[in-house]
mmCIF entry with sequence, helices, sheets and N, C-alpha, C, O atoms, coordinates in Angstrom:
data_MODEL
# 
_entry.id   MODEL 
# 
_entity.id                         1 
_entity.type                       polymer 
_entity.pdbx_number_of_molecules   1 
# 
_entity_poly.entity_id                      1 
_entity_poly.type                           'polypeptide(L)' 
_entity_poly.nstd_linkage                   no 
_entity_poly.nstd_monomer                   no 
_entity_poly.pdbx_seq_one_letter_code       MLEITAYEWDTSHEDKKIIQVFRVNADGYLETKSLSENKWDIINKEYLYTRDVR 
_entity_poly.pdbx_seq_one_letter_code_can   MLEITAYEWDTSHEDKKIIQVFRVNADGYLETKSLSENKWDIINKEYLYTRDVR 
_entity_poly.pdbx_strand_id                 A 
# 
loop_
_entity_poly_seq.entity_id 
_entity_poly_seq.num 
_entity_poly_seq.mon_id 
_entity_poly_seq.hetero 
1 1  MET n 
1 2  LEU n 
1 3  GLU n 
1 4  ILE n 
1 5  THR n 
1 6  ALA n 
1 7  TYR n 
1 8  GLU n 
1 9  TRP n 
1 10 ASP n 
1 11 THR n 
1 12 SER n 
1 13 HIS n 
1 14 GLU n 
1 15 ASP n 
1 16 LYS n 
1 17 LYS n 
1 18 ILE n 
1 19 ILE n 
1 20 GLN n 
1 21 VAL n 
1 22 PHE n 
1 23 ARG n 
1 24 VAL n 
1 25 ASN n 
1 26 ALA n 
1 27 ASP n 
1 28 GLY n 
1 29 TYR n 
1 30 LEU n 
1 31 GLU n 
1 32 THR n 
1 33 LYS n 
1 34 SER n 
1 35 LEU n 
1 36 SER n 
1 37 GLU n 
1 38 ASN n 
1 39 LYS n 
1 40 TRP n 
1 41 ASP n 
1 42 ILE n 
1 43 ILE n 
1 44 ASN n 
1 45 LYS n 
1 46 GLU n 
1 47 TYR n 
1 48 LEU n 
1 49 TYR n 
1 50 THR n 
1 51 ARG n 
1 52 ASP n 
1 53 VAL n 
1 54 ARG n 
# 
_struct_asym.id          A 
_struct_asym.entity_id   1 
# 
_struct_conf.conf_type_id            HELX_P 
_struct_conf.id                      HELX_P1 
_struct_conf.pdbx_PDB_helix_id       AA1 
_struct_conf.beg_label_comp_id       THR 
_struct_conf.beg_label_asym_id       A 
_struct_conf.beg_label_seq_id        50 
_struct_conf.pdbx_beg_PDB_ins_code   ? 
_struct_conf.end_label_comp_id       ASP 
_struct_conf.end_label_asym_id       A 
_struct_conf.end_label_seq_id        52 
_struct_conf.pdbx_end_PDB_ins_code   ? 
_struct_conf.beg_auth_comp_id        THR 
_struct_conf.beg_auth_asym_id        A 
_struct_conf.beg_auth_seq_id         50 
_struct_conf.end_auth_comp_id        ASP 
_struct_conf.end_auth_asym_id        A 
_struct_conf.end_auth_seq_id         52 
_struct_conf.pdbx_PDB_helix_class    5 
_struct_conf.details                 ? 
_struct_conf.pdbx_PDB_helix_length   3 
# 
_struct_conf_type.id          HELX_P 
_struct_conf_type.criteria    ? 
_struct_conf_type.reference   ? 
# 
_struct_sheet.id               AA1 
_struct_sheet.type             ? 
_struct_sheet.number_strands   4 
_struct_sheet.details          ? 
# 
loop_
_struct_sheet_order.sheet_id 
_struct_sheet_order.range_id_1 
_struct_sheet_order.range_id_2 
_struct_sheet_order.offset 
_struct_sheet_order.sense 
AA1 1 2 ? anti-parallel 
AA1 2 3 ? anti-parallel 
AA1 3 4 ? anti-parallel 
# 
loop_
_struct_sheet_range.sheet_id 
_struct_sheet_range.id 
_struct_sheet_range.beg_label_comp_id 
_struct_sheet_range.beg_label_asym_id 
_struct_sheet_range.beg_label_seq_id 
_struct_sheet_range.pdbx_beg_PDB_ins_code 
_struct_sheet_range.end_label_comp_id 
_struct_sheet_range.end_label_asym_id 
_struct_sheet_range.end_label_seq_id 
_struct_sheet_range.pdbx_end_PDB_ins_code 
_struct_sheet_range.beg_auth_comp_id 
_struct_sheet_range.beg_auth_asym_id 
_struct_sheet_range.beg_auth_seq_id 
_struct_sheet_range.end_auth_comp_id 
_struct_sheet_range.end_auth_asym_id 
_struct_sheet_range.end_auth_seq_id 
AA1 1 LEU A 2  ? TRP A 9  ? LEU A 2  TRP A 9  
AA1 2 LYS A 16 ? VAL A 24 ? LYS A 16 VAL A 24 
AA1 3 LEU A 30 ? LYS A 33 ? LEU A 30 LYS A 33 
AA1 4 TRP A 40 ? ASN A 44 ? TRP A 40 ASN A 44 
# 
loop_
_atom_site.group_PDB 
_atom_site.id 
_atom_site.type_symbol 
_atom_site.label_atom_id 
_atom_site.label_alt_id 
_atom_site.label_comp_id 
_atom_site.label_asym_id 
_atom_site.label_entity_id 
_atom_site.label_seq_id 
_atom_site.pdbx_PDB_ins_code 
_atom_site.Cartn_x 
_atom_site.Cartn_y 
_atom_site.Cartn_z 
_atom_site.occupancy 
_atom_site.B_iso_or_equiv 
_atom_site.pdbx_formal_charge 
_atom_site.auth_seq_id 
_atom_site.auth_comp_id 
_atom_site.auth_asym_id 
_atom_site.auth_atom_id 
_atom_site.pdbx_PDB_model_num 
ATOM 1   N N  . MET A 1 1  ? 82.023  94.533 56.756 1.00 0.00 ? 1  MET A N  1 
ATOM 2   C CA . MET A 1 1  ? 81.745  93.330 56.003 1.00 0.00 ? 1  MET A CA 1 
ATOM 3   C C  . MET A 1 1  ? 82.609  92.205 56.567 1.00 0.00 ? 1  MET A C  1 
ATOM 4   O O  . MET A 1 1  ? 83.734  92.426 57.016 1.00 0.00 ? 1  MET A O  1 
ATOM 5   N N  . LEU A 1 2  ? 82.067  91.025 56.532 1.00 0.00 ? 2  LEU A N  1 
ATOM 6   C CA . LEU A 1 2  ? 82.751  89.827 57.005 1.00 0.00 ? 2  LEU A CA 1 
ATOM 7   C C  . LEU A 1 2  ? 82.841  88.833 55.864 1.00 0.00 ? 2  LEU A C  1 
ATOM 8   O O  . LEU A 1 2  ? 81.860  88.608 55.156 1.00 0.00 ? 2  LEU A O  1 
ATOM 9   N N  . GLU A 1 3  ? 84.018  88.233 55.676 1.00 0.00 ? 3  GLU A N  1 
ATOM 10  C CA . GLU A 1 3  ? 84.187  87.228 54.631 1.00 0.00 ? 3  GLU A CA 1 
ATOM 11  C C  . GLU A 1 3  ? 84.879  86.011 55.232 1.00 0.00 ? 3  GLU A C  1 
ATOM 12  O O  . GLU A 1 3  ? 85.871  86.144 55.948 1.00 0.00 ? 3  GLU A O  1 
ATOM 13  N N  . ILE A 1 4  ? 84.350  84.824 54.938 1.00 0.00 ? 4  ILE A N  1 
ATOM 14  C CA . ILE A 1 4  ? 84.897  83.567 55.453 1.00 0.00 ? 4  ILE A CA 1 
ATOM 15  C C  . ILE A 1 4  ? 85.198  82.661 54.266 1.00 0.00 ? 4  ILE A C  1 
ATOM 16  O O  . ILE A 1 4  ? 84.359  82.476 53.385 1.00 0.00 ? 4  ILE A O  1 
ATOM 17  N N  . THR A 1 5  ? 86.396  82.103 54.252 1.00 0.00 ? 5  THR A N  1 
ATOM 18  C CA . THR A 1 5  ? 86.805  81.187 53.190 1.00 0.00 ? 5  THR A CA 1 
ATOM 19  C C  . THR A 1 5  ? 87.063  79.817 53.789 1.00 0.00 ? 5  THR A C  1 
ATOM 20  O O  . THR A 1 5  ? 87.809  79.691 54.760 1.00 0.00 ? 5  THR A O  1 
ATOM 21  N N  . ALA A 1 6  ? 86.449  78.789 53.215 1.00 0.00 ? 6  ALA A N  1 
ATOM 22  C CA . ALA A 1 6  ? 86.658  77.409 53.656 1.00 0.00 ? 6  ALA A CA 1 
ATOM 23  C C  . ALA A 1 6  ? 87.585  76.715 52.663 1.00 0.00 ? 6  ALA A C  1 
ATOM 24  O O  . ALA A 1 6  ? 87.401  76.808 51.449 1.00 0.00 ? 6  ALA A O  1 
ATOM 25  N N  . TYR A 1 7  ? 88.582  76.020 53.203 1.00 0.00 ? 7  TYR A N  1 
ATOM 26  C CA . TYR A 1 7  ? 89.561  75.323 52.382 1.00 0.00 ? 7  TYR A CA 1 
ATOM 27  C C  . TYR A 1 7  ? 89.483  73.816 52.617 1.00 0.00 ? 7  TYR A C  1 
ATOM 28  O O  . TYR A 1 7  ? 88.988  73.353 53.644 1.00 0.00 ? 7  TYR A O  1 
ATOM 29  N N  . GLU A 1 8  ? 89.978  73.075 51.651 1.00 0.00 ? 8  GLU A N  1 
ATOM 30  C CA . GLU A 1 8  ? 90.128  71.629 51.765 1.00 0.00 ? 8  GLU A CA 1 
ATOM 31  C C  . GLU A 1 8  ? 91.595  71.310 51.485 1.00 0.00 ? 8  GLU A C  1 
ATOM 32  O O  . GLU A 1 8  ? 92.145  71.733 50.468 1.00 0.00 ? 8  GLU A O  1 
ATOM 33  N N  . TRP A 1 9  ? 92.220  70.568 52.386 1.00 0.00 ? 9  TRP A N  1 
ATOM 34  C CA . TRP A 1 9  ? 93.623  70.192 52.223 1.00 0.00 ? 9  TRP A CA 1 
ATOM 35  C C  . TRP A 1 9  ? 93.726  68.867 51.490 1.00 0.00 ? 9  TRP A C  1 
ATOM 36  O O  . TRP A 1 9  ? 92.848  68.012 51.610 1.00 0.00 ? 9  TRP A O  1 
ATOM 37  N N  . ASP A 1 10 ? 94.804  68.700 50.728 1.00 0.00 ? 10 ASP A N  1 
ATOM 38  C CA . ASP A 1 10 ? 95.046  67.397 50.115 1.00 0.00 ? 10 ASP A CA 1 
ATOM 39  C C  . ASP A 1 10 ? 95.565  66.434 51.197 1.00 0.00 ? 10 ASP A C  1 
ATOM 40  O O  . ASP A 1 10 ? 95.822  66.850 52.327 1.00 0.00 ? 10 ASP A O  1 
ATOM 41  N N  . THR A 1 11 ? 95.712  65.186 50.858 1.00 0.00 ? 11 THR A N  1 
ATOM 42  C CA . THR A 1 11 ? 96.075  64.174 51.856 1.00 0.00 ? 11 THR A CA 1 
ATOM 43  C C  . THR A 1 11 ? 97.470  64.386 52.444 1.00 0.00 ? 11 THR A C  1 
ATOM 44  O O  . THR A 1 11 ? 97.731  63.948 53.564 1.00 0.00 ? 11 THR A O  1 
ATOM 45  N N  . SER A 1 12 ? 98.352  65.034 51.731 1.00 0.00 ? 12 SER A N  1 
ATOM 46  C CA . SER A 1 12 ? 99.698  65.294 52.243 1.00 0.00 ? 12 SER A CA 1 
ATOM 47  C C  . SER A 1 12 ? 99.762  66.599 53.061 1.00 0.00 ? 12 SER A C  1 
ATOM 48  O O  . SER A 1 12 ? 100.797 66.915 53.648 1.00 0.00 ? 12 SER A O  1 
ATOM 49  N N  . HIS A 1 13 ? 98.663  67.340 53.094 1.00 0.00 ? 13 HIS A N  1 
ATOM 50  C CA . HIS A 1 13 ? 98.577  68.634 53.801 1.00 0.00 ? 13 HIS A CA 1 
ATOM 51  C C  . HIS A 1 13 ? 99.572  69.658 53.268 1.00 0.00 ? 13 HIS A C  1 
ATOM 52  O O  . HIS A 1 13 ? 100.017 70.542 54.000 1.00 0.00 ? 13 HIS A O  1 
ATOM 53  N N  . GLU A 1 14 ? 99.913  69.534 51.999 1.00 0.00 ? 14 GLU A N  1 
ATOM 54  C CA . GLU A 1 14 ? 100.827 70.490 51.376 1.00 0.00 ? 14 GLU A CA 1 
ATOM 55  C C  . GLU A 1 14 ? 100.099 71.496 50.497 1.00 0.00 ? 14 GLU A C  1 
ATOM 56  O O  . GLU A 1 14 ? 100.603 72.592 50.248 1.00 0.00 ? 14 GLU A O  1 
ATOM 57  N N  . ASP A 1 15 ? 98.936  71.129 50.037 1.00 0.00 ? 15 ASP A N  1 
ATOM 58  C CA . ASP A 1 15 ? 98.191  71.985 49.111 1.00 0.00 ? 15 ASP A CA 1 
ATOM 59  C C  . ASP A 1 15 ? 96.774  72.152 49.619 1.00 0.00 ? 15 ASP A C  1 
ATOM 60  O O  . ASP A 1 15 ? 96.177  71.207 50.133 1.00 0.00 ? 15 ASP A O  1 
ATOM 61  N N  . LYS A 1 16 ? 96.232  73.357 49.475 1.00 0.00 ? 16 LYS A N  1 
ATOM 62  C CA . LYS A 1 16 ? 94.847  73.570 49.863 1.00 0.00 ? 16 LYS A CA 1 
ATOM 63  C C  . LYS A 1 16 ? 94.069  74.169 48.700 1.00 0.00 ? 16 LYS A C  1 
ATOM 64  O O  . LYS A 1 16 ? 94.630  74.847 47.838 1.00 0.00 ? 16 LYS A O  1 
ATOM 65  N N  . LYS A 1 17 ? 92.781  73.909 48.693 1.00 0.00 ? 17 LYS A N  1 
ATOM 66  C CA . LYS A 1 17 ? 91.903  74.361 47.623 1.00 0.00 ? 17 LYS A CA 1 
ATOM 67  C C  . LYS A 1 17 ? 90.698  75.042 48.264 1.00 0.00 ? 17 LYS A C  1 
ATOM 68  O O  . LYS A 1 17 ? 90.140  74.539 49.239 1.00 0.00 ? 17 LYS A O  1 
ATOM 69  N N  . ILE A 1 18 ? 90.301  76.179 47.720 1.00 0.00 ? 18 ILE A N  1 
ATOM 70  C CA . ILE A 1 18 ? 89.103  76.866 48.229 1.00 0.00 ? 18 ILE A CA 1 
ATOM 71  C C  . ILE A 1 18 ? 87.881  76.044 47.832 1.00 0.00 ? 18 ILE A C  1 
ATOM 72  O O  . ILE A 1 18 ? 87.719  75.686 46.665 1.00 0.00 ? 18 ILE A O  1 
ATOM 73  N N  . ILE A 1 19 ? 87.017  75.744 48.816 1.00 0.00 ? 19 ILE A N  1 
ATOM 74  C CA . ILE A 1 19 ? 85.806  74.991 48.508 1.00 0.00 ? 19 ILE A CA 1 
ATOM 75  C C  . ILE A 1 19 ? 84.543  75.832 48.657 1.00 0.00 ? 19 ILE A C  1 
ATOM 76  O O  . ILE A 1 19 ? 83.508  75.504 48.076 1.00 0.00 ? 19 ILE A O  1 
ATOM 77  N N  . GLN A 1 20 ? 84.620  76.921 49.437 1.00 0.00 ? 20 GLN A N  1 
ATOM 78  C CA . GLN A 1 20 ? 83.440  77.769 49.614 1.00 0.00 ? 20 GLN A CA 1 
ATOM 79  C C  . GLN A 1 20 ? 83.867  79.117 50.180 1.00 0.00 ? 20 GLN A C  1 
ATOM 80  O O  . GLN A 1 20 ? 84.771  79.188 51.011 1.00 0.00 ? 20 GLN A O  1 
ATOM 81  N N  . VAL A 1 21 ? 83.213  80.187 49.727 1.00 0.00 ? 21 VAL A N  1 
ATOM 82  C CA . VAL A 1 21 ? 83.471  81.523 50.255 1.00 0.00 ? 21 VAL A CA 1 
ATOM 83  C C  . VAL A 1 21 ? 82.123  82.143 50.604 1.00 0.00 ? 21 VAL A C  1 
ATOM 84  O O  . VAL A 1 21 ? 81.205  82.170 49.785 1.00 0.00 ? 21 VAL A O  1 
ATOM 85  N N  . PHE A 1 22 ? 82.020  82.642 51.839 1.00 0.00 ? 22 PHE A N  1 
ATOM 86  C CA . PHE A 1 22 ? 80.813  83.310 52.315 1.00 0.00 ? 22 PHE A CA 1 
ATOM 87  C C  . PHE A 1 22 ? 81.160  84.721 52.721 1.00 0.00 ? 22 PHE A C  1 
ATOM 88  O O  . PHE A 1 22 ? 82.306  85.011 53.066 1.00 0.00 ? 22 PHE A O  1 
ATOM 89  N N  . ARG A 1 23 ? 80.170  85.605 52.683 1.00 0.00 ? 23 ARG A N  1 
ATOM 90  C CA . ARG A 1 23 ? 80.346  86.942 53.248 1.00 0.00 ? 23 ARG A CA 1 
ATOM 91  C C  . ARG A 1 23 ? 78.989  87.478 53.680 1.00 0.00 ? 23 ARG A C  1 
ATOM 92  O O  . ARG A 1 23 ? 77.943  87.029 53.211 1.00 0.00 ? 23 ARG A O  1 
ATOM 93  N N  . VAL A 1 24 ? 79.034  88.430 54.567 1.00 0.00 ? 24 VAL A N  1 
ATOM 94  C CA . VAL A 1 24 ? 77.857  89.207 54.941 1.00 0.00 ? 24 VAL A CA 1 
ATOM 95  C C  . VAL A 1 24 ? 78.045  90.558 54.282 1.00 0.00 ? 24 VAL A C  1 
ATOM 96  O O  . VAL A 1 24 ? 79.016  91.264 54.554 1.00 0.00 ? 24 VAL A O  1 
ATOM 97  N N  . ASN A 1 25 ? 77.112  90.913 53.416 1.00 0.00 ? 25 ASN A N  1 
ATOM 98  C CA . ASN A 1 25 ? 77.279  92.167 52.676 1.00 0.00 ? 25 ASN A CA 1 
ATOM 99  C C  . ASN A 1 25 ? 76.840  93.363 53.524 1.00 0.00 ? 25 ASN A C  1 
ATOM 100 O O  . ASN A 1 25 ? 76.416  93.192 54.667 1.00 0.00 ? 25 ASN A O  1 
ATOM 101 N N  . ALA A 1 26 ? 76.939  94.553 52.974 1.00 0.00 ? 26 ALA A N  1 
ATOM 102 C CA . ALA A 1 26 ? 76.622  95.783 53.698 1.00 0.00 ? 26 ALA A CA 1 
ATOM 103 C C  . ALA A 1 26 ? 75.156  95.856 54.118 1.00 0.00 ? 26 ALA A C  1 
ATOM 104 O O  . ALA A 1 26 ? 74.821  96.577 55.057 1.00 0.00 ? 26 ALA A O  1 
ATOM 105 N N  . ASP A 1 27 ? 74.281  95.124 53.439 1.00 0.00 ? 27 ASP A N  1 
ATOM 106 C CA . ASP A 1 27 ? 72.861  95.096 53.789 1.00 0.00 ? 27 ASP A CA 1 
ATOM 107 C C  . ASP A 1 27 ? 72.547  94.050 54.856 1.00 0.00 ? 27 ASP A C  1 
ATOM 108 O O  . ASP A 1 27 ? 71.406  93.950 55.306 1.00 0.00 ? 27 ASP A O  1 
ATOM 109 N N  . GLY A 1 28 ? 73.554  93.268 55.267 1.00 0.00 ? 28 GLY A N  1 
ATOM 110 C CA . GLY A 1 28 ? 73.346  92.237 56.274 1.00 0.00 ? 28 GLY A CA 1 
ATOM 111 C C  . GLY A 1 28 ? 72.922  90.905 55.700 1.00 0.00 ? 28 GLY A C  1 
ATOM 112 O O  . GLY A 1 28 ? 72.545  90.009 56.456 1.00 0.00 ? 28 GLY A O  1 
ATOM 113 N N  . TYR A 1 29 ? 72.970  90.743 54.381 1.00 0.00 ? 29 TYR A N  1 
ATOM 114 C CA . TYR A 1 29 ? 72.588  89.489 53.734 1.00 0.00 ? 29 TYR A CA 1 
ATOM 115 C C  . TYR A 1 29 ? 73.788  88.545 53.650 1.00 0.00 ? 29 TYR A C  1 
ATOM 116 O O  . TYR A 1 29 ? 74.920  88.980 53.440 1.00 0.00 ? 29 TYR A O  1 
ATOM 117 N N  . LEU A 1 30 ? 73.526  87.260 53.815 1.00 0.00 ? 30 LEU A N  1 
ATOM 118 C CA . LEU A 1 30 ? 74.562  86.249 53.671 1.00 0.00 ? 30 LEU A CA 1 
ATOM 119 C C  . LEU A 1 30 ? 74.666  85.872 52.202 1.00 0.00 ? 30 LEU A C  1 
ATOM 120 O O  . LEU A 1 30 ? 73.672  85.531 51.562 1.00 0.00 ? 30 LEU A O  1 
ATOM 121 N N  . GLU A 1 31 ? 75.890  85.937 51.677 1.00 0.00 ? 31 GLU A N  1 
ATOM 122 C CA . GLU A 1 31 ? 76.126  85.622 50.271 1.00 0.00 ? 31 GLU A CA 1 
ATOM 123 C C  . GLU A 1 31 ? 77.183  84.533 50.160 1.00 0.00 ? 31 GLU A C  1 
ATOM 124 O O  . GLU A 1 31 ? 77.996  84.340 51.064 1.00 0.00 ? 31 GLU A O  1 
ATOM 125 N N  . THR A 1 32 ? 77.156  83.825 49.035 1.00 0.00 ? 32 THR A N  1 
ATOM 126 C CA . THR A 1 32 ? 78.196  82.865 48.702 1.00 0.00 ? 32 THR A CA 1 
ATOM 127 C C  . THR A 1 32 ? 78.760  83.241 47.333 1.00 0.00 ? 32 THR A C  1 
ATOM 128 O O  . THR A 1 32 ? 78.042  83.733 46.462 1.00 0.00 ? 32 THR A O  1 
ATOM 129 N N  . LYS A 1 33 ? 80.039  83.003 47.165 1.00 0.00 ? 33 LYS A N  1 
ATOM 130 C CA . LYS A 1 33 ? 80.695  83.365 45.907 1.00 0.00 ? 33 LYS A CA 1 
ATOM 131 C C  . LYS A 1 33 ? 80.755  82.158 44.991 1.00 0.00 ? 33 LYS A C  1 
ATOM 132 O O  . LYS A 1 33 ? 81.110  81.056 45.411 1.00 0.00 ? 33 LYS A O  1 
ATOM 133 N N  . SER A 1 34 ? 80.407  82.381 43.750 1.00 0.00 ? 34 SER A N  1 
ATOM 134 C CA . SER A 1 34 ? 80.557  81.349 42.727 1.00 0.00 ? 34 SER A CA 1 
ATOM 135 C C  . SER A 1 34 ? 82.042  81.197 42.438 1.00 0.00 ? 34 SER A C  1 
ATOM 136 O O  . SER A 1 34 ? 82.714  82.171 42.097 1.00 0.00 ? 34 SER A O  1 
ATOM 137 N N  . LEU A 1 35 ? 82.555  79.984 42.571 1.00 0.00 ? 35 LEU A N  1 
ATOM 138 C CA . LEU A 1 35 ? 83.983  79.771 42.338 1.00 0.00 ? 35 LEU A CA 1 
ATOM 139 C C  . LEU A 1 35 ? 84.330  79.727 40.850 1.00 0.00 ? 35 LEU A C  1 
ATOM 140 O O  . LEU A 1 35 ? 85.486  79.920 40.473 1.00 0.00 ? 35 LEU A O  1 
ATOM 141 N N  . SER A 1 36 ? 83.337  79.475 40.013 1.00 0.00 ? 36 SER A N  1 
ATOM 142 C CA . SER A 1 36 ? 83.601  79.434 38.575 1.00 0.00 ? 36 SER A CA 1 
ATOM 143 C C  . SER A 1 36 ? 83.432  80.807 37.916 1.00 0.00 ? 36 SER A C  1 
ATOM 144 O O  . SER A 1 36 ? 83.968  81.054 36.835 1.00 0.00 ? 36 SER A O  1 
ATOM 145 N N  . GLU A 1 37 ? 82.687  81.691 38.570 1.00 0.00 ? 37 GLU A N  1 
ATOM 146 C CA . GLU A 1 37 ? 82.481  83.045 38.061 1.00 0.00 ? 37 GLU A CA 1 
ATOM 147 C C  . GLU A 1 37 ? 82.810  84.020 39.178 1.00 0.00 ? 37 GLU A C  1 
ATOM 148 O O  . GLU A 1 37 ? 82.830  83.643 40.349 1.00 0.00 ? 37 GLU A O  1 
ATOM 149 N N  . ASN A 1 38 ? 83.061  85.233 38.832 1.00 0.00 ? 38 ASN A N  1 
ATOM 150 C CA . ASN A 1 38 ? 83.352  86.239 39.848 1.00 0.00 ? 38 ASN A CA 1 
ATOM 151 C C  . ASN A 1 38 ? 82.061  86.974 40.213 1.00 0.00 ? 38 ASN A C  1 
ATOM 152 O O  . ASN A 1 38 ? 81.909  88.163 39.935 1.00 0.00 ? 38 ASN A O  1 
ATOM 153 N N  . LYS A 1 39 ? 81.124  86.236 40.850 1.00 0.00 ? 39 LYS A N  1 
ATOM 154 C CA . LYS A 1 39 ? 79.867  86.870 41.244 1.00 0.00 ? 39 LYS A CA 1 
ATOM 155 C C  . LYS A 1 39 ? 79.417  86.317 42.592 1.00 0.00 ? 39 LYS A C  1 
ATOM 156 O O  . LYS A 1 39 ? 79.775  85.203 42.976 1.00 0.00 ? 39 LYS A O  1 
ATOM 157 N N  . TRP A 1 40 ? 78.637  87.106 43.291 1.00 0.00 ? 40 TRP A N  1 
ATOM 158 C CA . TRP A 1 40 ? 78.123  86.748 44.608 1.00 0.00 ? 40 TRP A CA 1 
ATOM 159 C C  . TRP A 1 40 ? 76.626  86.516 44.509 1.00 0.00 ? 40 TRP A C  1 
ATOM 160 O O  . TRP A 1 40 ? 75.924  87.264 43.827 1.00 0.00 ? 40 TRP A O  1 
ATOM 161 N N  . ASP A 1 41 ? 76.128  85.477 45.189 1.00 0.00 ? 41 ASP A N  1 
ATOM 162 C CA . ASP A 1 41 ? 74.703  85.166 45.219 1.00 0.00 ? 41 ASP A CA 1 
ATOM 163 C C  . ASP A 1 41 ? 74.208  85.216 46.657 1.00 0.00 ? 41 ASP A C  1 
ATOM 164 O O  . ASP A 1 41 ? 74.831  84.652 47.557 1.00 0.00 ? 41 ASP A O  1 
ATOM 165 N N  . ILE A 1 42 ? 73.084  85.894 46.867 1.00 0.00 ? 42 ILE A N  1 
ATOM 166 C CA . ILE A 1 42 ? 72.478  85.952 48.194 1.00 0.00 ? 42 ILE A CA 1 
ATOM 167 C C  . ILE A 1 42 ? 71.862  84.597 48.510 1.00 0.00 ? 42 ILE A C  1 
ATOM 168 O O  . ILE A 1 42 ? 71.091  84.054 47.719 1.00 0.00 ? 42 ILE A O  1 
ATOM 169 N N  . ILE A 1 43 ? 72.214  84.053 49.683 1.00 0.00 ? 43 ILE A N  1 
ATOM 170 C CA . ILE A 1 43 ? 71.642  82.771 50.087 1.00 0.00 ? 43 ILE A CA 1 
ATOM 171 C C  . ILE A 1 43 ? 70.737  82.901 51.304 1.00 0.00 ? 43 ILE A C  1 
ATOM 172 O O  . ILE A 1 43 ? 70.025  81.959 51.652 1.00 0.00 ? 43 ILE A O  1 
ATOM 173 N N  . ASN A 1 44 ? 70.760  84.073 51.956 1.00 0.00 ? 44 ASN A N  1 
ATOM 174 C CA . ASN A 1 44 ? 69.872  84.301 53.099 1.00 0.00 ? 44 ASN A CA 1 
ATOM 175 C C  . ASN A 1 44 ? 69.596  85.788 53.201 1.00 0.00 ? 44 ASN A C  1 
ATOM 176 O O  . ASN A 1 44 ? 70.524  86.596 53.222 1.00 0.00 ? 44 ASN A O  1 
ATOM 177 N N  . LYS A 1 45 ? 68.313  86.155 53.266 1.00 0.00 ? 45 LYS A N  1 
ATOM 178 C CA . LYS A 1 45 ? 67.938  87.560 53.346 1.00 0.00 ? 45 LYS A CA 1 
ATOM 179 C C  . LYS A 1 45 ? 67.513  87.982 54.745 1.00 0.00 ? 45 LYS A C  1 
ATOM 180 O O  . LYS A 1 45 ? 66.964  89.069 54.925 1.00 0.00 ? 45 LYS A O  1 
ATOM 181 N N  . GLU A 1 46 ? 67.762  87.136 55.732 1.00 0.00 ? 46 GLU A N  1 
ATOM 182 C CA . GLU A 1 46 ? 67.504  87.526 57.112 1.00 0.00 ? 46 GLU A CA 1 
ATOM 183 C C  . GLU A 1 46 ? 68.580  88.517 57.533 1.00 0.00 ? 46 GLU A C  1 
ATOM 184 O O  . GLU A 1 46 ? 69.769  88.275 57.324 1.00 0.00 ? 46 GLU A O  1 
ATOM 185 N N  . TYR A 1 47 ? 68.165  89.628 58.123 1.00 0.00 ? 47 TYR A N  1 
ATOM 186 C CA . TYR A 1 47 ? 69.144  90.596 58.566 1.00 0.00 ? 47 TYR A CA 1 
ATOM 187 C C  . TYR A 1 47 ? 69.890  90.092 59.780 1.00 0.00 ? 47 TYR A C  1 
ATOM 188 O O  . TYR A 1 47 ? 69.318  89.421 60.640 1.00 0.00 ? 47 TYR A O  1 
ATOM 189 N N  . LEU A 1 48 ? 71.152  90.412 59.846 1.00 0.00 ? 48 LEU A N  1 
ATOM 190 C CA . LEU A 1 48 ? 71.980  90.098 61.007 1.00 0.00 ? 48 LEU A CA 1 
ATOM 191 C C  . LEU A 1 48 ? 72.145  91.374 61.818 1.00 0.00 ? 48 LEU A C  1 
ATOM 192 O O  . LEU A 1 48 ? 72.651  92.379 61.320 1.00 0.00 ? 48 LEU A O  1 
ATOM 193 N N  . TYR A 1 49 ? 71.715  91.323 63.063 1.00 0.00 ? 49 TYR A N  1 
ATOM 194 C CA . TYR A 1 49 ? 71.787  92.506 63.913 1.00 0.00 ? 49 TYR A CA 1 
ATOM 195 C C  . TYR A 1 49 ? 73.045  92.439 64.764 1.00 0.00 ? 49 TYR A C  1 
ATOM 196 O O  . TYR A 1 49 ? 73.271  91.466 65.483 1.00 0.00 ? 49 TYR A O  1 
ATOM 197 N N  . THR A 1 50 ? 73.860  93.483 64.676 1.00 0.00 ? 50 THR A N  1 
ATOM 198 C CA . THR A 1 50 ? 75.117  93.476 65.424 1.00 0.00 ? 50 THR A CA 1 
ATOM 199 C C  . THR A 1 50 ? 74.878  93.509 66.921 1.00 0.00 ? 50 THR A C  1 
ATOM 200 O O  . THR A 1 50 ? 75.741  93.064 67.678 1.00 0.00 ? 50 THR A O  1 
ATOM 201 N N  . ARG A 1 51 ? 73.758  94.011 67.373 1.00 0.00 ? 51 ARG A N  1 
ATOM 202 C CA . ARG A 1 51 ? 73.507  94.040 68.819 1.00 0.00 ? 51 ARG A CA 1 
ATOM 203 C C  . ARG A 1 51 ? 73.330  92.626 69.376 1.00 0.00 ? 51 ARG A C  1 
ATOM 204 O O  . ARG A 1 51 ? 73.476  92.415 70.580 1.00 0.00 ? 51 ARG A O  1 
ATOM 205 N N  . ASP A 1 52 ? 73.014  91.652 68.509 1.00 0.00 ? 52 ASP A N  1 
ATOM 206 C CA . ASP A 1 52 ? 72.831  90.270 68.956 1.00 0.00 ? 52 ASP A CA 1 
ATOM 207 C C  . ASP A 1 52 ? 74.124  89.461 68.902 1.00 0.00 ? 52 ASP A C  1 
ATOM 208 O O  . ASP A 1 52 ? 74.167  88.325 69.374 1.00 0.00 ? 52 ASP A O  1 
ATOM 209 N N  . VAL A 1 53 ? 75.181  90.042 68.327 1.00 0.00 ? 53 VAL A N  1 
ATOM 210 C CA . VAL A 1 53 ? 76.468  89.345 68.204 1.00 0.00 ? 53 VAL A CA 1 
ATOM 211 C C  . VAL A 1 53 ? 77.314  89.651 69.423 1.00 0.00 ? 53 VAL A C  1 
ATOM 212 O O  . VAL A 1 53 ? 77.472  90.807 69.816 1.00 0.00 ? 53 VAL A O  1 
ATOM 213 N N  . ARG A 1 54 ? 77.849  88.613 70.006 1.00 0.00 ? 54 ARG A N  1 
ATOM 214 C CA . ARG A 1 54 ? 78.718  88.808 71.184 1.00 0.00 ? 54 ARG A CA 1 
ATOM 215 C C  . ARG A 1 54 ? 80.033  88.165 70.948 1.00 0.00 ? 54 ARG A C  1 
ATOM 216 O O  . ARG A 1 54 ? 80.908  88.213 71.812 1.00 0.00 ? 54 ARG A O  1 
# 
């Protein structure tokens, strides 16, 4: 599984805030995490084939 977290820094670059979290689940679907709830939503059902990743 792969998980990517995107952050936004404040203007002083001292504090960061999570703005988006993505992951590829075990089925190969791309999901995004709801920041207000602890749940994942599928945003793409195209399979990702590891043989195509370099």
